[in-house]
N, C-alpha and C positions, 0 to 999 in steps of 0.2 A: 192636546199636548201631553206628552209623556213626563210623568213626574219621576225624577231621579232621587234616590235616597240621599240624604245629607252626607253620608260617609262615602259615596261613590268616588269622590275626588281623592279621598284618602286611600281608597283601594287601588285606584289607577296609579297614584304616586307610589304606593307600596310595590305594585307589580313592576313598574318602571325601575325602581331602585333594585329589586330583586334581579331583574334581567341585566341591569347594569353591572352589579356586583358579579353575576355569574360570567359576564363577558370579561371583566377585569381579572377575575380569578382564573379564567381559562388561559388568558394571556400570560399571567404570572406562572401558571402551571406549565405552559409551553416553554417559557424561558427557563424554568428550573429543570425540566426534563431535557431540554436541548443542551443546556449547560453541563448537566451531569453526563449526558451521553457523549457529547463532544470531548469532555474532559477525559473520560475513560478511554475513548479512541485515541486521543492525543497522547495519553500516558503510554498506551501500547506502542504507538509510533515512535515516540521519544525513547523508549527503552530499546527498540530495534536500532534506531539511529545511533544510540550510545554504544550498543554492542558492536556495530560495524565500525564506529570510530575507534573503539578499543582494539579491534583487529588491525586497523591501519596503524595505530600507535605502536602496537606490539611488533610490527615489522621494522620499526626504527629506521625508516628511510630506505629500507630495501624494497625490492619489487615484491608485490603481493603474489601469492600463488592464485592464479585465476580459477583453478579448480576448487580451492577452498572458498574463495570469495563467491563464486557462482553457487556453491551449495549452501552457503550461509546467508545470502541475500534474499532468499524467498520470503523470509519473515517480514522484512521491510516492505516488500511489494505487497504482501497481503494486508499489512497494517494500513498502508497508504490507500489501497483499494477500498478497504472497509470505511475508511474516513471519508473519502471522496463519494462513495456510494450513499453513506448516511447524509452528508451535506447536500448532495444533489437531490435526494429524495425529499428532504425536509427543508429545502432552501427557503420556501415562503413561510412555512410554519415557524421556523426558528429565526427568520429574518437574517439570513446569512447574506452578507454582501457579495456581489459578483466578484470583486477583486480578490476577496479572501479565497474563494473557490478556485478562481483562475491561478492565483499564486500556488496553491497546493497542487493543482493539476500540472503546472509547469515544473515544480520540484519533483513531482512523481515522474514526469517524462524524463527528466535528467537522470534520476536514479535508475529508472528502467533502462535507459539507453546505456548507461555505464555497466549495469548488470548484464545486458545482452552482449555487449562487447567482451566482457569477462568470460561469459559462458561460451561464446564463439571461440575464443582463444583456448579455453579449456578443452573444448571438443576437438580442435585441431591438435592439441598436445596428446590427447588420448589416441587419436588416429595415428599420429607419428609413432607413438610408443607401440601400438599394435603392429604397425608395419615393421618396425625394428624387430620386435619379438618373432613375428612370422618369418621375416627374412633370415634371422639367425637360426631358427628351427629348421628351415628349408636348406640352408647352406650346407650343413654337414661337412665332412672332410672332402675336399676336392682332390681328385687324383688326376695325374697327367694322362691325357688320351694316348692310347697306343698308336704308333705310327701305322698308317695303312698304305697299301701299295707295295711295289717292288723295293727291295732293299739294296 
């Protein structure tokens, strides 16, 4: 029979407590890092949403210029993409609920769809302006054709 030292039970208890505290502190660290990271990404997204809302407010009920909206909406798309990527990558580590991620993806799809429509209209407007400009440049002064044949 093997004799165990009297303090072996204390050593095992100490090791168990150390491992337990390490796991608890790891979870707390994950919560803290996730919270800080998500908060930074949300602040960036919220700033872009506020900027876009200010642009809409500045229009005072008039139609927005699709070219301006298209050029200014890239920041919102990038901020939402960064937040979605972080949440997807760290979903398990940060304990992010599926419905939170799904809601963000749905909101992003709506804003991306609106941006795509605005950019399509902006491209059509640019094309029409180019056609008008090239048509006016090619038109020049038009003269009456001289009559041909016997007089």
